[in-house]
C-alpha positions, -999 to +999 in steps of 0.1 A: -243+915+586-273+920+565-302+894+570-314+877+539-349+865+530-352+828+519-360+843+486-330+863+483-309+833+493-326+810+467-317+836+441-280+838+451-278+802+452-289+799+415-264+827+408-236+806+426-243+777+403-228+799+373-195+808+394-164+789+380-148+766+407-112+754+405-115+715+403-083+710+422-086+734+452-123+740+452-121+778+453-140+803+434-124+816+403-142+851+403-158+873+429-192+865+439-214+885+462-196+891+494-167+865+487-134+872+467-119+850+442-099+822+462-127+817+486-132+780+494-164+764+480-171+748+515-171+783+533-196+796+509-217+763+513-215+769+551-229+804+547-260+793+528-265+764+551-264+790+583-287+814+565-314+795+546-343+785+569-342+747+558-305+744+555-284+737+525-291+700+520-328+699+526-336+732+513-313+742+484-298+710+472-331+692+478-317+662+494-333+641+520-316+628+552 
């Protein structure tokens, strides 16, 4: 699998914010990047967490532990 820079991942994260997510089943409602319609939001979040150097919570979501 391709290795992404933090800059590329930040851009993807911003794009992901525009993807509609089903409120009841929490799956994406259209294809996005490497994921097909119906992929669970949590699966995508885990990818971001695993691939962004600061992780999802502290880096992309700007949450503090």
